[in-house]
N, C-alpha and C positions, 0 to 999 in steps of 0.2 A: 467562535464556535468551539465547543468542547467535544472531543472525540476520544474513544478508547481504541487504541491500535494494538493488535496482538500479532506478534511475529512467531511463526511456527518453525519447528525443526532447526536446521543449522543456521537459519537466518537470525534467530535469537542470539546465537553465539557471535555471529559476524557483526551484528549491530549493537551488541552489548546489553540487550534487554529483551525480555519475553513479552512484556506488556507496558505500554506507556499511556499516560493521560495527556492528550494533545490539545493545546489551545492555539488557535490561529484564525486568520481571516479568510483562508482558502474556501472556495465554494464548490470545487469539483474534486473528484478522487485523483485526477491527473495532477492537479496543483499540489495536493497533499503529498503524493508520492514523490514529486520533484523536490518538495521541501524536505522530506525525510531523507532523500538520497543525498542531498547536500553536495552536489557535483561529484560524487564518488563513482557514479556509473554502475552501482549495484542493482538498483531497482528501475532506473530510468535510462533509456537510450537517447542521449542528447543529439545524436546524428539523425535518428529516425523520428525524434520528437514524440516518443510514446513510451509506455511502460514496457520494460523488457519482457521478452517471452520467457517462459520457464517459471512463471508465478501464477498461482490462482489467488485472486483478490476478491474477497467477499465483503459486502456491506450489509450488515444485519442478516448474514447467512445467504445472501443472494449475490450471484456473480455480478461484478461491477458493470460488465458490458451490457447488462439488461436494464440498467438504470437510465432514466430519461436524462440525456445530456450529461451523464456522469455526475449529477448533482448529489451533494451530501447535505445532511442537516445536523443541527445540534443534537448530541446524544447518540449519534450513530456509532456502531461498533464495526471496526474494519479489521479483517484478518488477512494476513499476507502469508501465503503458504508456498514455499518453493517446491517445484516438481523435480524430484531426483530420478535420474535415469541410470540404469546399470548397463553394462555392456560386455 
């Protein structure tokens, strides 16, 4: 499966890229996020077994939580946008 993944804001600096072409066998957005996270705990909470809060994740411009079973397909564009809070 070929995907385009775009990292926004400071996440692009943290992960070292703003945009990547991703090739993999994963079939859900959760699986892709886990693979991208690579056990670093930046994007995925391994204790709660879910994507970490503080990120907006869009698949073709639509919130991933609205996708049926979080399924993705070849050619999808995934944007990961960190939510920054001031205080």
